[in-house]
C-alpha positions as protocol buffer text, in pm:
chain_id: "A"
residue {
  index: 1
  type: MET
  ca { x: -243 y: -1314 z: 811 }
}
residue {
  index: 2
  type: ALA
  ca { x: -284 y: -1101 z: 556 }
}
residue {
  index: 3
  type: HIS
  ca { x: -63 y: -820 z: 566 }
}
residue {
  index: 4
  type: VAL
  ca { x: -99 y: -497 z: 361 }
}
residue {
  index: 5
  type: LEU
  ca { x: 150 y: -228 z: 252 }
}
residue {
  index: 6
  type: VAL
  ca { x: -4 y: 105 z: 246 }
}
residue {
  index: 7
  type: VAL
  ca { x: 226 y: 370 z: 93 }
}
residue {
  index: 8
  type: GLY
  ca { x: 115 y: 801 z: 99 }
}
residue {
  index: 9
  type: PRO
  ca { x: 0 y: 1101 z: 269 }
}
residue {
  index: 10
  type: ALA
  ca { x: -38 y: 1091 z: 671 }
}
residue {
  index: 11
  type: SER
  ca { x: -6 y: 1444 z: 795 }
}
residue {
  index: 12
  type: TRP
  ca { x: -117 y: 1643 z: 1134 }
}
residue {
  index: 13
  type: ASN
  ca { x: -460 y: 1869 z: 1068 }
}
residue {
  index: 14
  type: THR
  ca { x: -685 y: 2144 z: 1206 }
}
residue {
  index: 15
  type: LEU
  ca { x: -1065 y: 2093 z: 1139 }
}
residue {
  index: 16
  type: VAL
  ca { x: -1253 y: 2346 z: 1155 }
}
residue {
  index: 17
  type: HIS
  ca { x: -1610 y: 2303 z: 1135 }
}
residue {
  index: 18
  type: LEU
  ca { x: -1888 y: 2502 z: 1006 }
}
residue {
  index: 19
  type: ASP
  ca { x: -2258 y: 2545 z: 915 }
}
residue {
  index: 20
  type: ARG
  ca { x: -2202 y: 2612 z: 543 }
}
residue {
  index: 21
  type: LEU
  ca { x: -1849 y: 2666 z: 372 }
}
residue {
  index: 22
  type: PRO
  ca { x: -1745 y: 3017 z: 326 }
}
residue {
  index: 23
  type: GLU
  ca { x: -1884 y: 3217 z: -27 }
}
residue {
  index: 24
  type: ALA
  ca { x: -1629 y: 3368 z: -250 }
}
residue {
  index: 25
  type: ARG
  ca { x: -1579 y: 3715 z: -91 }
}
residue {
  index: 26
  type: SER
  ca { x: -1405 y: 3889 z: 197 }
}
residue {
  index: 27
  type: HIS
  ca { x: -1605 y: 3852 z: 520 }
}
residue {
  index: 28
  type: THR
  ca { x: -1567 y: 3695 z: 885 }
}
residue {
  index: 29
  type: LEU
  ca { x: -1731 y: 3361 z: 1034 }
}
residue {
  index: 30
  type: ALA
  ca { x: -1755 y: 3215 z: 1356 }
}
residue {
  index: 31
  type: ALA
  ca { x: -1633 y: 2842 z: 1348 }
}
residue {
  index: 32
  type: ARG
  ca { x: -1886 y: 2605 z: 1546 }
}
residue {
  index: 33
  type: SER
  ca { x: -1618 y: 2380 z: 1660 }
}
residue {
  index: 34
  type: HIS
  ca { x: -1242 y: 2287 z: 1564 }
}
residue {
  index: 35
  type: HIS
  ca { x: -989 y: 2039 z: 1652 }
}
residue {
  index: 36
  type: ASP
  ca { x: -664 y: 1914 z: 1545 }
}
residue {
  index: 37
  type: GLY
  ca { x: -645 y: 1538 z: 1442 }
}
residue {
  index: 38
  type: LEU
  ca { x: -455 y: 1276 z: 1203 }
}
residue {
  index: 39
  type: GLY
  ca { x: -506 y: 1345 z: 873 }
}
residue {
  index: 40
  type: GLY
  ca { x: -386 y: 1178 z: 532 }
}
residue {
  index: 41
  type: THR
  ca { x: -538 y: 956 z: 305 }
}
residue {
  index: 42
  type: SER
  ca { x: -290 y: 644 z: 407 }
}
residue {
  index: 43
  type: ALA
  ca { x: -324 y: 690 z: 753 }
}
residue {
  index: 44
  type: GLY
  ca { x: -669 y: 674 z: 765 }
}
residue {
  index: 45
  type: LYS
  ca { x: -661 y: 314 z: 556 }
}
residue {
  index: 46
  type: ALA
  ca { x: -377 y: 143 z: 775 }
}
residue {
  index: 47
  type: LEU
  ca { x: -583 y: 238 z: 1079 }
}
residue {
  index: 48
  type: THR
  ca { x: -890 y: 114 z: 950 }
}
residue {
  index: 49
  type: LEU
  ca { x: -713 y: -172 z: 837 }
}
residue {
  index: 50
  type: ALA
  ca { x: -523 y: -243 z: 1175 }
}
residue {
  index: 51
  type: ALA
  ca { x: -869 y: -207 z: 1347 }
}
residue {
  index: 52
  type: LEU
  ca { x: -1055 y: -435 z: 1129 }
}
residue {
  index: 53
  type: GLY
  ca { x: -767 y: -708 z: 1186 }
}
residue {
  index: 54
  type: THR
  ca { x: -533 y: -686 z: 880 }
}
residue {
  index: 55
  type: ASP
  ca { x: -177 y: -663 z: 934 }
}
residue {
  index: 56
  type: VAL
  ca { x: -2 y: -288 z: 777 }
}
residue {
  index: 57
  type: VAL
  ca { x: 262 y: -123 z: 729 }
}
residue {
  index: 58
  type: LEU
  ca { x: 239 y: 222 z: 651 }
}
residue {
  index: 59
  type: ARG
  ca { x: 512 y: 380 z: 444 }
}
residue {
  index: 60
  type: THR
  ca { x: 479 y: 818 z: 470 }
}
residue {
  index: 61
  type: LEU
  ca { x: 673 y: 1054 z: 483 }
}
residue {
  index: 62
  type: LEU
  ca { x: 680 y: 1274 z: 823 }
}
residue {
  index: 63
  type: GLY
  ca { x: 932 y: 1549 z: 961 }
}
residue {
  index: 64
  type: ASP
  ca { x: 1131 y: 1618 z: 1294 }
}
residue {
  index: 65
  type: ASP
  ca { x: 878 y: 1890 z: 1410 }
}
residue {
  index: 66
  type: GLU
  ca { x: 617 y: 1859 z: 1646 }
}
residue {
  index: 67
  type: PRO
  ca { x: 301 y: 1734 z: 1392 }
}
residue {
  index: 68
  type: ALA
  ca { x: 530 y: 1430 z: 1323 }
}
residue {
  index: 69
  type: GLU
  ca { x: 521 y: 1298 z: 1672 }
}
residue {
  index: 70
  type: HIS
  ca { x: 144 y: 1378 z: 1692 }
}
residue {
  index: 71
  type: VAL
  ca { x: 124 y: 1149 z: 1384 }
}
residue {
  index: 72
  type: ARG
  ca { x: 356 y: 889 z: 1550 }
}
residue {
  index: 73
  type: THR
  ca { x: 104 y: 849 z: 1867 }
}
residue {
  index: 74
  type: ALA
  ca { x: -215 y: 882 z: 1646 }
}
residue {
  index: 75
  type: LEU
  ca { x: -62 y: 580 z: 1474 }
}
residue {
  index: 76
  type: THR
  ca { x: 7 y: 359 z: 1751 }
}
residue {
  index: 77
  type: HIS
  ca { x: -184 y: 12 z: 1683 }
}
residue {
  index: 78
  type: PRO
  ca { x: -44 y: -335 z: 1746 }
}
residue {
  index: 79
  type: ARG
  ca { x: -110 y: -458 z: 1386 }
}
residue {
  index: 80
  type: LEU
  ca { x: 23 y: -146 z: 1246 }
}
residue {
  index: 81
  type: ARG
  ca { x: 416 y: -60 z: 1165 }
}
residue {
  index: 82
  type: LEU
  ca { x: 539 y: 275 z: 1015 }
}
residue {
  index: 83
  type: LEU
  ca { x: 792 y: 315 z: 816 }
}
residue {
  index: 84
  type: ALA
  ca { x: 862 y: 709 z: 817 }
}
residue {
  index: 85
  type: ALA
  ca { x: 1082 y: 812 z: 550 }
}
residue {
  index: 86
  type: PRO
  ca { x: 1232 y: 1177 z: 641 }
}
residue {
  index: 87
  type: ALA
  ca { x: 1074 y: 1460 z: 491 }
}
residue {
  index: 88
  type: ARG
  ca { x: 1245 y: 1779 z: 338 }
}
residue {
  index: 89
  type: GLU
  ca { x: 1327 y: 2041 z: 564 }
}
residue {
  index: 90
  type: GLY
  ca { x: 1168 y: 1794 z: 871 }
}
residue {
  index: 91
  type: ARG
  ca { x: 817 y: 1939 z: 790 }
}
residue {
  index: 92
  type: THR
  ca { x: 532 y: 1726 z: 823 }
}
residue {
  index: 93
  type: GLU
  ca { x: 261 y: 1729 z: 627 }
}
residue {
  index: 94
  type: ARG
  ca { x: -15 y: 1951 z: 752 }
}
residue {
  index: 95
  type: HIS
  ca { x: -370 y: 2077 z: 647 }
}
residue {
  index: 96
  type: LEU
  ca { x: -648 y: 2337 z: 733 }
}
residue {
  index: 97
  type: ASN
  ca { x: -963 y: 2136 z: 679 }
}
residue {
  index: 98
  type: LEU
  ca { x: -1325 y: 2338 z: 670 }
}
residue {
  index: 99
  type: MET
  ca { x: -1580 y: 2118 z: 745 }
}
residue {
  index: 100
  type: ALA
  ca { x: -1971 y: 2188 z: 624 }
}
residue {
  index: 101
  type: ASP
  ca { x: -2247 y: 2026 z: 761 }
}
residue {
  index: 102
  type: ASP
  ca { x: -2345 y: 1899 z: 442 }
}
residue {
  index: 103
  type: GLY
  ca { x: -2006 y: 1707 z: 397 }
}
residue {
  index: 104
  type: GLY
  ca { x: -1865 y: 1990 z: 160 }
}
residue {
  index: 105
  type: ARG
  ca { x: -1479 y: 2023 z: 243 }
}
residue {
  index: 106
  type: VAL
  ca { x: -1200 y: 2270 z: 172 }
}
residue {
  index: 107
  type: SER
  ca { x: -857 y: 2156 z: 214 }
}
residue {
  index: 108
  type: VAL
  ca { x: -605 y: 2438 z: 228 }
}
residue {
  index: 109
  type: TYR
  ca { x: -229 y: 2233 z: 191 }
}
residue {
  index: 110
  type: LEU
  ca { x: -63 y: 2407 z: 410 }
}
residue {
  index: 111
  type: GLU
  ca { x: 262 y: 2165 z: 438 }
}
residue {
  index: 112
  type: LEU
  ca { x: 314 y: 1965 z: 161 }
}
residue {
  index: 113
  type: PRO
  ca { x: 641 y: 1752 z: 229 }
}
residue {
  index: 114
  type: ALA
  ca { x: 873 y: 1598 z: -18 }
}
residue {
  index: 115
  type: ALA
  ca { x: 1083 y: 1297 z: -2 }
}
residue {
  index: 116
  type: ALA
  ca { x: 1477 y: 1438 z: 193 }
}
residue {
  index: 117
  type: THR
  ca { x: 1658 y: 1343 z: -87 }
}
residue {
  index: 118
  type: GLN
  ca { x: 1570 y: 1281 z: -442 }
}
residue {
  index: 119
  type: SER
  ca { x: 1666 y: 903 z: -468 }
}
residue {
  index: 120
  type: ALA
  ca { x: 1453 y: 839 z: -207 }
}
residue {
  index: 121
  type: GLY
  ca { x: 1139 y: 997 z: -401 }
}
residue {
  index: 122
  type: ALA
  ca { x: 1234 y: 832 z: -751 }
}
residue {
  index: 123
  type: THR
  ca { x: 1372 y: 507 z: -664 }
}
residue {
  index: 124
  type: LEU
  ca { x: 1228 y: 211 z: -445 }
}
residue {
  index: 125
  type: ASP
  ca { x: 1343 y: 198 z: -95 }
}
residue {
  index: 126
  type: PRO
  ca { x: 1523 y: -77 z: 50 }
}
residue {
  index: 127
  type: ALA
  ca { x: 1285 y: -56 z: 342 }
}
residue {
  index: 128
  type: VAL
  ca { x: 966 y: -4 z: 134 }
}
residue {
  index: 129
  type: GLY
  ca { x: 1110 y: -330 z: -79 }
}
residue {
  index: 130
  type: ALA
  ca { x: 1127 y: -557 z: 200 }
}
residue {
  index: 131
  type: ALA
  ca { x: 796 y: -500 z: 367 }
}
residue {
  index: 132
  type: LEU
  ca { x: 622 y: -517 z: -22 }
}
residue {
  index: 133
  type: GLN
  ca { x: 772 y: -910 z: -14 }
}
residue {
  index: 134
  type: GLY
  ca { x: 501 y: -1107 z: 59 }
}
residue {
  index: 135
  type: ALA
  ca { x: 225 y: -871 z: 93 }
}
residue {
  index: 136
  type: ASP
  ca { x: -119 y: -972 z: -35 }
}
residue {
  index: 137
  type: ALA
  ca { x: -192 y: -630 z: -157 }
}
residue {
  index: 138
  type: ALA
  ca { x: -53 y: -317 z: -214 }
}
residue {
  index: 139
  type: VAL
  ca { x: -252 y: 28 z: -145 }
}
residue {
  index: 140
  type: VAL
  ca { x: -82 y: 300 z: -316 }
}
residue {
  index: 141
  type: ASP
  ca { x: -186 y: 652 z: -265 }
}
residue {
  index: 142
  type: LEU
  ca { x: -198 y: 997 z: -444 }
}
residue {
  index: 143
  type: ALA
  ca { x: 179 y: 1139 z: -344 }
}
residue {
  index: 144
  type: GLU
  ca { x: 490 y: 1145 z: -566 }
}
residue {
  index: 145
  type: HIS
  ca { x: 722 y: 908 z: -303 }
}
residue {
  index: 146
  type: ALA
  ca { x: 420 y: 647 z: -377 }
}
residue {
  index: 147
  type: LEU
  ca { x: 522 y: 621 z: -748 }
}
residue {
  index: 148
  type: PRO
  ca { x: 798 y: 349 z: -741 }
}
residue {
  index: 149
  type: VAL
  ca { x: 574 y: 125 z: -556 }
}
residue {
  index: 150
  type: LEU
  ca { x: 360 y: 127 z: -873 }
}
residue {
  index: 151
  type: ALA
  ca { x: 596 y: -66 z: -1118 }
}
residue {
  index: 152
  type: ALA
  ca { x: 781 y: -217 z: -800 }
}
residue {
  index: 153
  type: ALA
  ca { x: 394 y: -385 z: -689 }
}
residue {
  index: 154
  type: ARG
  ca { x: 306 y: -489 z: -1079 }
}
residue {
  index: 155
  type: ALA
  ca { x: 631 y: -661 z: -1143 }
}
residue {
  index: 156
  type: ALA
  ca { x: 621 y: -891 z: -809 }
}
residue {
  index: 157
  type: GLY
  ca { x: 241 y: -938 z: -877 }
}
residue {
  index: 158
  type: ILE
  ca { x: 126 y: -802 z: -616 }
}
residue {
  index: 159
  type: PRO
  ca { x: -239 y: -637 z: -650 }
}
residue {
  index: 160
  type: VAL
  ca { x: -245 y: -296 z: -644 }
}
residue {
  index: 161
  type: TRP
  ca { x: -550 y: -78 z: -496 }
}
residue {
  index: 162
  type: CYS
  ca { x: -566 y: 279 z: -570 }
}
residue {
  index: 163
  type: ASP
  ca { x: -785 y: 551 z: -417 }
}
residue {
  index: 164
  type: VAL
  ca { x: -738 y: 855 z: -662 }
}
residue {
  index: 165
  type: HIS
  ca { x: -1016 y: 1041 z: -503 }
}
residue {
  index: 166
  type: ASP
  ca { x: -1176 y: 1356 z: -736 }
}
residue {
  index: 167
  type: ASP
  ca { x: -978 y: 1201 z: -1081 }
}
residue {
  index: 168
  type: ASP
  ca { x: -1142 y: 1381 z: -1361 }
}
residue {
  index: 169
  type: GLY
  ca { x: -1049 y: 1109 z: -1600 }
}
residue {
  index: 170
  type: LEU
  ca { x: -779 y: 1388 z: -1741 }
}
residue {
  index: 171
  type: SER
  ca { x: -560 y: 1509 z: -1470 }
}
residue {
  index: 172
  type: ALA
  ca { x: -213 y: 1416 z: -1537 }
}
residue {
  index: 173
  type: PHE
  ca { x: -86 y: 1353 z: -1170 }
}
residue {
  index: 174
  type: GLN
  ca { x: -381 y: 1060 z: -1132 }
}
residue {
  index: 175
  type: ARG
  ca { x: -288 y: 864 z: -1450 }
}
residue {
  index: 176
  type: PRO
  ca { x: -7 y: 645 z: -1349 }
}
residue {
  index: 177
  type: PHE
  ca { x: -215 y: 532 z: -1025 }
}
residue {
  index: 178
  type: ALA
  ca { x: -525 y: 474 z: -1227 }
}
residue {
  index: 179
  type: ASP
  ca { x: -315 y: 271 z: -1521 }
}
residue {
  index: 180
  type: THR
  ca { x: -182 y: 71 z: -1291 }
}
residue {
  index: 181
  type: ALA
  ca { x: -495 y: -5 z: -1054 }
}
residue {
  index: 182
  type: ASP
  ca { x: -618 y: -346 z: -1006 }
}
residue {
  index: 183
  type: VAL
  ca { x: -899 y: -246 z: -788 }
}
residue {
  index: 184
  type: LEU
  ca { x: -959 y: 151 z: -827 }
}
residue {
  index: 185
  type: LEU
  ca { x: -1224 y: 401 z: -584 }
}
residue {
  index: 186
  type: VAL
  ca { x: -1279 y: 711 z: -729 }
}
residue {
  index: 187
  type: SER
  ca { x: -1547 y: 985 z: -603 }
}
residue {
  index: 188
  type: ASP
  ca { x: -1817 y: 1125 z: -814 }
}
residue {
  index: 189
  type: THR
  ca { x: -1712 y: 1455 z: -752 }
}
residue {
  index: 190
  type: ARG
  ca { x: -1563 y: 1577 z: -1078 }
}
residue {
  index: 191
  type: LEU
  ca { x: -1687 y: 1306 z: -1331 }
}
residue {
  index: 192
  type: GLU
  ca { x: -2002 y: 1425 z: -1524 }
}
residue {
  index: 193
  type: ASP
  ca { x: -2017 y: 1023 z: -1643 }
}
residue {
  index: 194
  type: PRO
  ca { x: -1912 y: 772 z: -1372 }
}
residue {
  index: 195
  type: ALA
  ca { x: -2045 y: 501 z: -1561 }
}
residue {
  index: 196
  type: ALA
  ca { x: -1802 y: 577 z: -1878 }
}
residue {
  index: 197
  type: TYR
  ca { x: -1515 y: 606 z: -1602 }
}
residue {
  index: 198
  type: LEU
  ca { x: -1591 y: 273 z: -1455 }
}
residue {
  index: 199
  type: HIS
  ca { x: -1590 y: 101 z: -1805 }
}
residue {
  index: 200
  type: ALA
  ca { x: -1298 y: 273 z: -1909 }
}
residue {
  index: 201
  type: ARG
  ca { x: -1110 y: 150 z: -1644 }
}
residue {
  index: 202
  type: VAL
  ca { x: -1209 y: -227 z: -1671 }
}
residue {
  index: 203
  type: ALA
  ca { x: -1145 y: -219 z: -2029 }
}
residue {
  index: 204
  type: ALA
  ca { x: -812 y: -105 z: -1932 }
}
residue {
  index: 205
  type: GLY
  ca { x: -726 y: -406 z: -1676 }
}
residue {
  index: 206
  type: CYS
  ca { x: -906 y: -263 z: -1350 }
}
residue {
  index: 207
  type: THR
  ca { x: -1083 y: -612 z: -1186 }
}
residue {
  index: 208
  type: LEU
  ca { x: -1327 y: -367 z: -1011 }
}
residue {
  index: 209
  type: ALA
  ca { x: -1352 y: -16 z: -1045 }
}
residue {
  index: 210
  type: VAL
  ca { x: -1594 y: 174 z: -788 }
}
residue {
  index: 211
  type: CYS
  ca { x: -1759 y: 515 z: -799 }
}
residue {
  index: 212
  type: SER
  ca { x: -1837 y: 642 z: -402 }
}
residue {
  index: 213
  type: ARG
  ca { x: -2123 y: 882 z: -418 }
}
residue {
  index: 214
  type: GLY
  ca { x: -2155 y: 962 z: -74 }
}
residue {
  index: 215
  type: GLY
  ca { x: -2475 y: 942 z: 83 }
}
residue {
  index: 216
  type: ASP
  ca { x: -2637 y: 778 z: -266 }
}
residue {
  index: 217
  type: GLY
  ca { x: -2367 y: 453 z: -157 }
}
residue {
  index: 218
  type: ALA
  ca { x: -2167 y: 350 z: -459 }
}
residue {
  index: 219
  type: LEU
  ca { x: -2151 y: 249 z: -817 }
}
residue {
  index: 220
  type: ALA
  ca { x: -1900 y: -13 z: -886 }
}
residue {
  index: 221
  type: LEU
  ca { x: -1816 y: -244 z: -1243 }
}
residue {
  index: 222
  type: ASP
  ca { x: -1603 y: -555 z: -1283 }
}
residue {
  index: 223
  type: ALA
  ca { x: -1579 y: -781 z: -1563 }
}
residue {
  index: 224
  type: ASP
  ca { x: -1937 y: -956 z: -1498 }
}
residue {
  index: 225
  type: GLY
  ca { x: -2113 y: -608 z: -1456 }
}
residue {
  index: 226
  type: TRP
  ca { x: -2231 y: -355 z: -1278 }
}
residue {
  index: 227
  type: ILE
  ca { x: -2346 y: -370 z: -908 }
}
residue {
  index: 228
  type: GLU
  ca { x: -2536 y: -96 z: -681 }
}
residue {
  index: 229
  type: VAL
  ca { x: -2388 y: -69 z: -348 }
}
residue {
  index: 230
  type: PRO
  ca { x: -2631 y: 140 z: -83 }
}
residue {
  index: 231
  type: ALA
  ca { x: -2513 y: 373 z: 174 }
}
residue {
  index: 232
  type: ALA
  ca { x: -2530 y: 188 z: 509 }
}
residue {
  index: 233
  type: PRO
  ca { x: -2786 y: 425 z: 772 }
}
residue {
  index: 234
  type: VAL
  ca { x: -2617 y: 636 z: 990 }
}
residue {
  index: 235
  type: SER
  ca { x: -2816 y: 822 z: 1291 }
}
residue {
  index: 236
  type: GLU
  ca { x: -2587 y: 1097 z: 1330 }
}
residue {
  index: 237
  type: VAL
  ca { x: -2305 y: 1248 z: 1062 }
}
residue {
  index: 238
  type: VAL
  ca { x: -2027 y: 1373 z: 1293 }
}
residue {
  index: 239
  type: ASP
  ca { x: -1708 y: 1409 z: 1007 }
}
residue {
  index: 240
  type: THR
  ca { x: -1697 y: 1247 z: 684 }
}
residue {
  index: 241
  type: ASN
  ca { x: -1312 y: 1294 z: 659 }
}
residue {
  index: 242
  type: GLY
  ca { x: -1210 y: 960 z: 623 }
}
residue {
  index: 243
  type: ALA
  ca { x: -1494 y: 782 z: 498 }
}
residue {
  index: 244
  type: GLY
  ca { x: -1376 y: 708 z: 165 }
}
residue {
  index: 245
  type: ASP
  ca { x: -1073 y: 543 z: 349 }
}
residue {
  index: 246
  type: ALA
  ca { x: -1284 y: 329 z: 541 }
}
residue {
  index: 247
  type: PHE
  ca { x: -1492 y: 242 z: 264 }
}
residue {
  index: 248
  type: LEU
  ca { x: -1172 y: 104 z: 65 }
}
residue {
  index: 249
  type: ALA
  ca { x: -1007 y: -19 z: 358 }
}
residue {
  index: 250
  type: GLY
  ca { x: -1335 y: -277 z: 449 }
}
residue {
  index: 251
  type: LEU
  ca { x: -1337 y: -374 z: 76 }
}
residue {
  index: 252
  type: LEU
  ca { x: -980 y: -462 z: 78 }
}
residue {
  index: 253
  type: HIS
  ca { x: -1026 y: -681 z: 430 }
}
residue {
  index: 254
  type: ALA
  ca { x: -1312 y: -862 z: 311 }
}
residue {
  index: 255
  type: ARG
  ca { x: -1145 y: -941 z: -10 }
}
residue {
  index: 256
  type: LEU
  ca { x: -825 y: -1112 z: 164 }
}
residue {
  index: 257
  type: ALA
  ca { x: -1060 y: -1238 z: 434 }
}
residue {
  index: 258
  type: GLY
  ca { x: -1212 y: -1414 z: 113 }
}
residue {
  index: 259
  type: ALA
  ca { x: -1505 y: -1251 z: 31 }
}
residue {
  index: 260
  type: GLY
  ca { x: -1721 y: -1219 z: -332 }
}
residue {
  index: 261
  type: THR
  ca { x: -1781 y: -899 z: -437 }
}
residue {
  index: 262
  type: LEU
  ca { x: -2121 y: -832 z: -328 }
}
residue {
  index: 263
  type: ASP
  ca { x: -2053 y: -926 z: 32 }
}
residue {
  index: 264
  type: ALA
  ca { x: -1726 y: -722 z: 46 }
}
residue {
  index: 265
  type: LEU
  ca { x: -1903 y: -414 z: -108 }
}
residue {
  index: 266
  type: ALA
  ca { x: -2158 y: -431 z: 172 }
}
residue {
  index: 267
  type: LEU
  ca { x: -1848 y: -483 z: 447 }
}
residue {
  index: 268
  type: ALA
  ca { x: -1718 y: -138 z: 251 }
}
residue {
  index: 269
  type: SER
  ca { x: -2032 y: 49 z: 291 }
}
residue {
  index: 270
  type: ALA
  ca { x: -2058 y: -58 z: 667 }
}
residue {
  index: 271
  type: VAL
  ca { x: -1725 y: 30 z: 741 }
}
residue {
  index: 272
  type: GLY
  ca { x: -1756 y: 406 z: 572 }
}
residue {
  index: 273
  type: ALA
  ca { x: -2088 y: 466 z: 768 }
}
residue {
  index: 274
  type: LEU
  ca { x: -1893 y: 368 z: 1083 }
}
residue {
  index: 275
  type: ALA
  ca { x: -1657 y: 665 z: 968 }
}
residue {
  index: 276
  type: VAL
  ca { x: -1882 y: 944 z: 949 }
}
residue {
  index: 277
  type: GLY
  ca { x: -2040 y: 867 z: 1327 }
}
residue {
  index: 278
  type: THR
  ca { x: -1717 y: 996 z: 1436 }
}
residue {
  index: 279
  type: ARG
  ca { x: -1461 y: 1273 z: 1435 }
}
residue {
  index: 280
  type: ASP
  ca { x: -1151 y: 1060 z: 1405 }
}
residue {
  index: 281
  type: LEU
  ca { x: -1013 y: 996 z: 1045 }
}
residue {
  index: 282
  type: GLY
  ca { x: -1156 y: 680 z: 918 }
}
residue {
  index: 283
  type: ALA
  ca { x: -1289 y: 388 z: 1129 }
}
residue {
  index: 284
  type: PRO
  ca { x: -1028 y: 349 z: 1396 }
}
residue {
  index: 285
  type: HIS
  ca { x: -1275 y: 209 z: 1648 }
}
residue {
  index: 286
  type: ALA
  ca { x: -1468 y: -9 z: 1430 }
}
residue {
  index: 287
  type: THR
  ca { x: -1499 y: -388 z: 1484 }
}
residue {
  index: 288
  type: PRO
  ca { x: -1512 y: -665 z: 1305 }
}
residue {
  index: 289
  type: ALA
  ca { x: -1837 y: -758 z: 1421 }
}
residue {
  index: 290
  type: GLU
  ca { x: -2008 y: -426 z: 1415 }
}
residue {
  index: 291
  type: ALA
  ca { x: -1881 y: -415 z: 1030 }
}
residue {
  index: 292
  type: GLN
  ca { x: -2008 y: -723 z: 962 }
}
residue {
  index: 293
  type: ARG
  ca { x: -2384 y: -640 z: 1157 }
}
residue {
  index: 294
  type: ILE
  ca { x: -2414 y: -369 z: 941 }
}
residue {
  index: 295
  type: ALA
  ca { x: -2331 y: -522 z: 613 }
}
residue {
  index: 296
  type: ARG
  ca { x: -2567 y: -805 z: 688 }
}
residue {
  index: 297
  type: THR
  ca { x: -2895 y: -495 z: 608 }
}
residue {
  index: 298
  type: LEU
  ca { x: -2767 y: -443 z: 343 }
}
residue {
  index: 299
  type: ALA
  ca { x: -2900 y: -528 z: -26 }
}
residue {
  index: 300
  type: VAL
  ca { x: -2613 y: -469 z: -234 }
}
residue {
  index: 301
  type: ARG
  ca { x: -2721 y: -601 z: -634 }
}
residue {
  index: 302
  type: ARG
  ca { x: -2591 y: -656 z: -957 }
}
residue {
  index: 303
  type: LEU
  ca { x: -2778 y: -456 z: -1231 }
}
């Protein structure tokens, strides 16, 4: 069985659904609905990978508060092992997410935890090192405490997968992740020229760089050239939260199963579509059979 180490954020969030995002002025809005639920990009990837049948170890920070218990419960899965380091002051990461019908989102950080000890964030924890041993891939997400895993995975010859979200190619925080990644996923949100960004990443050593474009699918580049990935059809967009996490999880699961690049990108698009049909984070209820059924309908092609 494939074994993946995922390192990064898990949180307990309040999600507020609105017809549209609020304007930048003082006023009152009525929410269409709201709920609390699991958040964090690493949690979304780990749960989706587990649902697809990949064994996962998730390393994250959790407090000793009530939200931490909710996170632990939400992450319960027979294929997922949780390695939770203590968060400083015992506070679990929390966000307030404003979600609009058109896919727009504003995320307000209520709690942003750091490792309880300085060494936990600066050096590789022995438990993480043990989980890294024999891993087929390391998914290293944007978090300060994840940084030591970048060098450790590279030194061990383990492929590094990074989701740099809305990187603009200049942000200092994203640079170590983008520069280390063997496979990279980025959103087009802040990119003036996605093609130039992907070309730069492949020239720097990425074996595959992918730019997600929401409802317009994705653009990818590898050593053999450009790839166009259509968005899988969706009957109803319930919640876009974690769709990118599901996309990466689908791509990684397929590659570990031996799929070629085009087939793996088709499965990634299919799993991303399954994610937007649920209000849960990522695609925790996805099945390999359903994902493959959708993937077979998609015409991923080289340009």
